[in-house]
C-alpha positions as CSV (number, residue, x, y, z in Angstrom):
1,M,-16.3,18.8,-3.6
2,T,-16.1,18.7,-7.5
3,D,-16.1,15.6,-9.5
4,E,-12.5,15.9,-9.8
5,G,-12.0,16.4,-6.2
6,L,-13.8,13.2,-5.7
7,L,-11.8,11.3,-8.4
8,K,-8.4,11.6,-6.7
9,P,-9.2,10.4,-3.4
10,A,-11.0,7.3,-5.0
11,L,-8.0,6.3,-7.2
12,V,-5.7,7.1,-4.3
13,A,-7.8,4.5,-2.4
14,A,-8.0,2.1,-5.1
15,V,-4.2,2.2,-5.7
16,A,-3.3,1.8,-1.9
17,T,-5.6,-1.1,-1.5
18,C,-4.4,-3.0,-4.5
19,A,-0.9,-2.3,-3.5
20,V,-1.5,-3.6,0.4
21,A,-3.6,-6.7,-0.8
22,G,-0.9,-7.6,-3.9
23,L,1.8,-7.2,-1.3
24,G,-0.1,-9.3,1.4
25,A,-1.1,-12.0,-1.4
26,G,2.6,-12.1,-2.7
27,M,3.8,-12.9,0.9
28,T,1.3,-15.7,1.3
29,D,2.9,-18.9,0.6
30,L,0.7,-22.0,1.3
31,G,3.7,-24.2,0.1
32,P,5.1,-27.1,2.3
33,W,5.9,-25.3,5.5
34,Y,2.2,-24.0,5.8
35,R,0.5,-27.4,4.8
36,Q,2.6,-29.1,7.6
37,L,1.2,-26.9,10.3
38,V,-1.6,-28.6,12.6
39,Q,-4.5,-26.3,12.5
40,P,-7.4,-26.0,14.6
41,A,-10.6,-27.8,13.5
42,W,-12.5,-24.5,13.1
43,K,-10.3,-22.8,10.7
44,P,-11.7,-21.6,7.5
45,P,-11.1,-23.4,4.5
46,D,-8.0,-21.6,2.5
47,W,-10.0,-20.7,-0.5
48,A,-12.2,-18.4,1.9
49,F,-9.5,-16.0,2.7
50,G,-9.2,-14.4,-0.5
51,P,-12.8,-13.5,-0.9
52,V,-13.2,-12.5,2.6
53,W,-9.7,-10.1,2.1
54,T,-11.2,-8.8,-1.0
55,V,-14.6,-7.8,0.4
56,I,-12.6,-6.2,3.5
57,F,-10.3,-4.3,1.4
58,V,-13.0,-2.8,-0.7
59,L,-15.1,-1.7,2.3
60,A,-11.9,-0.3,3.8
61,A,-11.2,1.6,0.6
62,I,-15.1,2.8,0.7
63,A,-14.9,3.9,4.1
64,G,-11.3,5.8,3.7
65,V,-12.8,7.9,0.6
66,M,-16.2,8.7,2.7
67,A,-14.3,9.7,5.8
68,W,-11.7,11.9,3.5
69,R,-14.5,13.4,1.9
70,Q,-16.1,14.5,5.4
71,A,-12.8,15.7,7.2
72,P,-12.9,19.4,7.6
73,D,-9.4,20.1,6.6
74,A,-6.1,19.1,5.2
75,S,-4.7,18.4,8.3
76,S,-7.5,15.9,9.3
77,R,-7.2,14.1,5.8
78,H,-3.3,13.9,6.4
79,W,-4.2,12.2,9.7
80,L,-6.5,9.8,8.1
81,L,-4.3,8.9,5.3
82,G,-1.5,8.1,8.1
83,L,-3.6,5.9,9.9
84,F,-4.5,4.0,7.0
85,A,-1.1,3.8,5.9
86,L,0.2,2.7,8.9
87,N,-2.7,-0.2,8.9
88,G,-1.8,-1.4,5.7
89,A,2.0,-1.5,6.9
90,L,0.7,-3.7,9.8
91,N,-1.5,-5.7,7.7
92,T,1.5,-6.2,5.4
93,L,4.0,-7.0,8.1
94,W,1.7,-9.5,9.5
95,S,1.9,-11.7,6.3
96,A,5.8,-11.2,6.2
97,L,6.3,-12.7,9.7
98,Y,3.7,-15.5,9.4
99,F,4.4,-16.6,5.8
100,K,7.7,-15.4,4.6
101,L,9.4,-15.6,8.0
102,Q,7.6,-18.7,9.0
103,R,7.4,-17.3,12.4
104,P,3.5,-17.5,13.5
105,D,5.1,-16.8,17.0
106,W,5.8,-13.2,15.8
107,A,3.0,-12.8,14.1
108,L,1.0,-13.4,17.0
109,V,2.6,-10.6,18.8
110,E,2.2,-8.0,15.8
111,V,-1.6,-9.1,15.0
112,V,-2.2,-6.8,18.3
113,A,-0.9,-4.0,16.8
114,L,-2.9,-4.7,13.6
115,W,-5.9,-5.2,15.6
116,L,-5.5,-1.9,17.8
117,S,-5.0,-0.2,14.4
118,V,-8.2,-1.3,13.1
119,L,-10.1,-0.2,16.1
120,V,-8.2,3.4,16.2
121,L,-9.3,3.8,12.5
122,I,-13.0,3.0,13.5
123,V,-12.8,5.3,16.4
124,V,-11.1,8.2,14.5
125,L,-13.5,7.9,11.4
126,A,-16.6,8.0,13.5
127,P,-16.8,11.6,13.8
128,Y,-16.4,12.2,10.2
129,S,-18.8,9.3,9.1
130,R,-20.6,6.8,11.1
131,I,-21.0,4.6,8.0
132,S,-17.3,4.8,7.2
133,S,-16.6,3.6,10.8
134,W,-19.0,0.6,10.3
135,L,-18.0,-0.4,7.1
136,L,-14.6,-1.0,9.0
137,S,-16.4,-3.7,11.7
138,P,-16.0,-6.9,9.4
139,Y,-12.0,-5.9,9.1
140,L,-11.9,-5.9,13.1
141,L,-14.0,-9.1,13.2
142,W,-11.7,-10.9,10.7
143,V,-8.6,-9.7,12.3
144,T,-9.9,-11.0,15.6
145,I,-10.8,-14.4,14.1
146,A,-7.4,-14.4,12.5
147,A,-5.8,-13.5,15.9
148,A,-7.4,-16.5,17.4
149,L,-6.4,-18.7,14.5
150,N,-2.8,-17.5,15.0
151,L,-3.0,-18.2,18.5
152,A,-4.4,-21.6,18.0
153,T,-1.7,-22.5,15.3
154,V,1.3,-21.3,17.7
155,R,-0.3,-23.2,20.4
156,L,-0.5,-26.5,18.2
157,N,2.9,-25.9,16.4
158,P,5.3,-24.8,19.0
159,P,8.7,-22.9,17.6
160,S,11.6,-25.0,17.4
161,P,14.6,-24.1,19.8
């Protein structure tokens, strides 16, 4: 692949990553509703979420570019793009459900799909690039933690009738 052929996937990954991160951050409102939620004692501090998500998004972008470079044909690359787009949409949807609609109970259902989308990415990327697949493991771990936190929050704050 030429240098020019490498630049385009890297730019697409960077733009897509920034778009997903920006949409998610834009929907994350730590205002009065969020602050009144009873949280489990083991919840990470709010300041930790930004740096953790930044690292996860950077690793995901790198994983995507590496797998893209190793994909054997255009059909495989389009499949990879579709899986990453689905994952980005699910990631953004979780923030919308939890923060914008203030429905942690709905977000708890959706986080299962988000978790599965990360797992599918790990499995699908492995044949193209084992390193890419491993780069997504912190993402799966963090979504697992987020799901457990989401579950604890729902249990501690039952929805109003």
